[in-house]
N, C-alpha and C positions, 0 to 999 in steps of 0.2 A: 504731600501731593497724592491725590487719589489714583490708584492703579486702574488702568483701562487696558483693553486689548491692544490699542495702538501703542501706549507707553511700554507695555510688556514686550511688544514686538520690537520696538526700537531698542529696548534693553537687551533683547536677544541678539540683535545685530551687533551691538557693542561688545557683548560678552563672547561673540563668536570668534573674536580675535584670539581667544585662548581655548575656545571649545567649539567643536564642529557640529553641534546639535542643529544649527540652522540648515546646514547642508543636508543633514539626514532628513529634516522636515521637507526640504525642497524635493529631495528624491522620493519621499513618500507621496507628496502631492502629485509629482509627475507620474508615478506609478498608478495612483488612484484615477487620474485623468485618463491615462491610457487604457486602463481596464474598463472604466466607464464608457469610453468611446467604443471600445471593441464590443462590449456587451450590448450596447444600444444598437450598433450596426447589425449584430447577429439577430437580435429580437426583431428589428425592423425588417430584415430580409425574410425572416420566417413569416411575419405577418403578411408581407406582400405575396408570398408564395402560396398562401392558403386559398382554397377555392370558396365558392359561394355556399358550400355546405355548412360552413361555420361563419356565416355572415354576421350574426349577432355578436360573436366574440371578436371578430375582426373589426367591426364597427366600434366597439368599445375600446379596443387597444390601439388602433391606428390613430385615434385622436390624440394620444399621448406620444406619438412618434417623435415630435419635435422637442419634447422635454424629457425623453428617456435618458439622454446623456447627462444633463445636470442632476437628475434625480438619482441615477445610479452612482454618479461621482459623489454626490452629497452623502449617500448612504455609506459609501466606502470610507470617506473622510471621517464621518461621525463614528464609524466602528474602529478606525485606526487610532483616533485621538486618545481615548482612555488607555489603550495599550501602550502607545508611545510615551504618554506622560509618566509612566511608571519608572522609566529609566532615562528619559531625556526631557528637555523642555518642549512643550507642545503649543506654545503661543501662536506660532504661525498657522498651525492646523486649526486652532480655535478661531483665529481670524478668518480663515478660509471658509468656515462653515456658514456664517451669515452672508458672505459674498456670493458663494455658490448657491445658497438657498434663495437669496433675492433674485439671482439670475433665473432660477427655475420658476419662481413665482411670476416673474415678468413674462416669461415665455408661455406659461400656463394661461395667464390672463389674456395675453395676445391671441392665443389659440381660441379661447372662449369667445372673445369679441369678434374674431373673424367668422366663427361658426354661426354666431347669432345675427350679426349685422352685415356680413359680406359673404353670404352663401354663394353668390354668383362668381366669387373669386376676385373681384375688383374692389379694393378698399377705397372709400371716399376720403376727401380731405379732412372731414370732421372726425372720422374714425382714426386716421393717422395722428391727428392732433391729440385725441384722447389717449392714444397709446404713448405718445411722447410725454404727456403730463403725468400719466401713471408711472412710467419708468423713472421720471425725475423725482417724483415723490418717494418711490421705493429707495432710490439711491440716497436721497437726503436722509431718510429714516435710518438706513444702514450707516451712513456717516455719523449721525447722532449717536447711534448705539456703539459704534467702535470708539468714538472719542469720549464716551461716558457722559454725554449731555442729555441722553434720553430720559433718565430718571428726573433730572432737574426740569426738563420741559414738561413732563407729566405732572409734576407737583405744581408748576406754574399754571397749567391749564385747569388743574383741579381746584385751585384756590381762587380762580377768577370765574365769576358767575354772570349770567345774563337773566334779567327779569322776564319771565314768560307767564303772563297772567298774574296770579297770586303766588307763584313759586319762583324760586331762584335755582336755575339749572347751570351747572358748571360747563365750561367749554369742553372739558374732557368727555363728559357724558354726551354732549351734542355731537362731537366727532365720532364717538363710539356708536351712537345711534345711526349717523349717516353711513359709517362704514358697514355696520351690520345690515342695514337696508340695501346698500349697494351690492354687498356680497350675496345675500340671499336672492335678490332679484336676478343677478347675473346667473347664479346657479339654476334658478327656475327657468329663465329664458333658454339656457343651454340644454336643460333637460327637455323643455318643450320642443326645441329644434331637433334633438335626437329622436324624440317620440314622433314628430311629424315625418322625418325621413324614414323612420321604420314603418310607419303606417302607409306612406305613399308607395312602398315597395310590396305591399300585400295586395296582389292582384285578385285575390279571392273576394275582397270586399269591393263594394260599389264605390266609385270615385267620390260621389257626394257624401257617403257615409264616412269615408276616410277623411275628407276635409272637415266635416263637423266634429269628428272625434279628435282631430288634431287641434282645432280651434278651442273646443271645450277643455281638452287636456292642458293646453297652454294657459287658458284663463284660470283654471283651477290651481295650477302650479304657482301662478303669480299671486293669487289670493292667499294661498297657504304661506308663501314666502313673506308677504307683507305682514300677515298676522304673526308669524313666527318672529320676524325681526322686531316688531313692536313689543312682543312679550319679552324678548331678550333684553331690550332696553329698560323694561320696567313700566311700560305704559299699560294702564288698565284697559282691557278690551271692551269693557262695558260702556265706555264713553262713546264707542262707535255706534251704539244704538240710536243716539241723537242724530248722528250723521246719516244713518240709514233711514230714519224717518224723514229727514229733510230731503234726502235723495229721492225717496218715494214720492213726496209731494212735487218735487221738481219734474220727475218723469211724468206724473199725472197731469201737470199743468203746462209747463213750457217745453217739454221734450216729447210730446206725443208722437210726432212724426219720426223722431230719431228712435224712440223705443219701438215704434211699429216696424221700422226698417230692420232693427236688430232681431226682433221676434220673427219677422217674416223670413229673414235669412236662415234662421235655424229650421223653420217650417219647410222651406224649399229644400234644404239639404237633407232633412229627415224623410220627407215624402218622396224624394227623388223625381220630382216633376221636371227638374232642370238639371243638367249635368254639363261639365266642361266639355266643349267640343260640339254641343248641339247647335243647329242652325235654327234661329228663331226670328220672329217678327213681333215686336212689342211697340204698339202704337204706330209711330211713323219710322221706327228704327228697325233695321234688319241686319243680320250678320251672324257671326259665330261667337258663342260664349267662350271667352278666354279665361275668366276668373270669376269666382263666386266668393265674396267676402261676407261677413256677418251683417254688414250694413248696405252694401251695394254690389251690383253685378256689372261686369264690363263686357260689352258686346262690340266686336270688331267687324266693321262692314267690309265688303269686298274691296273698296277703294282705300282701305287702310285706316279709316277714321274709327277711333275708339269712343264709345259712348258709355258714360257712367250712369247706370239706372238704379235708383233706390229700390230696395227689395220689396217695400210695401206696394210699389206699382206693379210688380210681378204677381202679387197675391190678389190685388183688388181689380186688375184689368185682365182682359183676355190676352193670352199668349199663344201665338202660332208656333208650334215646335215641329219642324220638318223632319226631325230625326229622333223622336222620343222612343218609339218602338220599332220603327222601320226607316232606314235612311233612304229608301227608294222614293223619288219625287217625280211627279208628272208635270211636264211642261207642254205648252201648245202654242202654235202659231197659225194665223188665218190668212187666206189668200182668196181672191175672187177670179174666176175664169168666165169666159163668154159662154153664151147659151149654145153656140155651135160646136163646142168642144165635146169630145168623147169623155164622159165623166169616168167611166171605168178605167180607161187608159191613164187619165190624170191621177186617179187614186193610186194606181200602181206606181207611177213615177214619183209621187210624193212619198210613199212608203219606202221606196228604195233610196231616195235622196236622204231622208231622215236616218235610215239605218246605216248609211255610209259614213256618218260622223262618228269619230272614235269614242266620244263620251256617252253616246246614246246606248242604253242597255239593249241587249239582244232579246231579253225576256223580262217583262212583256214586250212584244214587238211593237214598233210604231204602227199606229192606226189612223185612218182618215175618216172624218165624219162630214156628211153634207149638212151644213148648219141651216141655211135658209136660202130662199130665192130673193135676190136683191134686184132693184131696177136696172143695175148695170151689169149683172151677171150672177153666177152661182157661187155662193160663199162656202169654202171648204176649210175645215180645221184639221191640222196635222198634230196629233198628240204623240208624245214619246216620253220615255222614262230615263232618268239618270240615277246613279247610286252614289254620287259624290257631290252632294249639294254644297259641301264646304268650299269647293273650288269655284263657286259662283254660278249664277244662272244666265246672266246677260251674255257671256261669251259663247255658251253652247247654243243659245237661241240665234246668235249671229251666225254661227257656223252652219246651223240647220237652214237658215234663210238663204245663205250663200249657196249651199248645196242645191236647194230648190230652184234658185234662179238659174244656176248652171244647167240643171236638168231641163228646165223649161226652154232655155235657149237651144239645147241640143235636140229636143223633140219638136221644136217649132210651136210650142203652146203660147198663145197670146193672153196677156192680162189686159182686159178691156179698160179703156179710158172712160171716165164719166161723160155721158152725152145728155144734152138738154135741148129740147125743141121749143122755140119761142113763137107764139102766135099772137097776133093783134086782133082783139075781139071788138074794137071800137068800129061801129058802122061807118061813121064819117071818114075815118081813115081809109076804109076799104073803098068807098066811093071816090075819094080823092085819088087813090092809087089807080082806079079803073079809068078815070078821066085823063090821066097823063099817059101818053103813048109809051110803049115799052122801050123804044129806042132812047127817048129822052130820060126815062128813069134810069136806064143803064148808063147813059153818059153822065147824068148828074151824080150817080153813085160813084 
């Protein structure tokens, strides 16, 4: 019978009836776990106590806070095992190494998945399912290794092949290729997430430049990861030239709009004509820019509606940006007063009414213009400035109009009604009205 870690461990339990080596191994394991837990708590406490002056170091070490305990414990067990094996049986310690190591790998992968796909803190159902599947695979692999079935499984996968084109590829190579691609992609996505978090904290750079650097860095990392994983498997990278030519033809023919949107996205981010937080009007859509991706931009209107606008539309169409260089925005409202009104007094009332609204800027001060003479009265325009267009324009216009109406009521200023005079120019109708006595016309009316 072939000796395995599990069989040797069972033999140690049987022989422990005459020898206390198993008890010594249990004591060594307990001591390693206790020291590992204490060291991890000490390191974690020091990392939390560090200030922002060492933010880069703290960012790199706090990510491993959840796996410090199994890593430290694994290092202690691995160091104690060869020393213990010189005078006692160490099969229990050798069995604990893959168990603790698999636990550390699982926690490390969980941490990477959460940092990449659940940066908001809430993990979705799909992410939780992926974590459970990965944990189950790891524990199955550990069970196969402990029971000694792992080499036999590897030989079985190596001797069974699948036809791929004109070549025969073994199942073991396919699994190794999938594993290498998955590992390198996860590392690339994790590195891209760390790079993006680091760039977003650099206030010295423009927000658009930070976004484009983060997007370009992540794309470059993913490309390098794919090429590296393919080369590790043994795939010749020159075959990708055919794929690159086909991709170029596809972009030139069927993906023109998509390619235009991607290129336009990088142009917008590089030239800084649009930034997150700007108040814009694009075609018939108005609102605040909440996100700029490489393909589209999201504009949130004051009523909460989010519009996804392709980036090529932002490049090829006029865009009104109310906060590109100056966030101060002028608004105006018009009202008509009668010809008998004292215009100078009305102008003063309008300026004070507009200035009484909290959101109206004090400088430049509100001003009133006499626009034109209408048949029903004199039309006046009250102009004022606001410095927070992201809070909406309709509500401040409503507040100014209400303040004007209250001021008119307080000062007795009348807003004229439309008046129209109708005259009959038909001569026969005039003669007929003259022939009828006034009393009869009044009674008939």
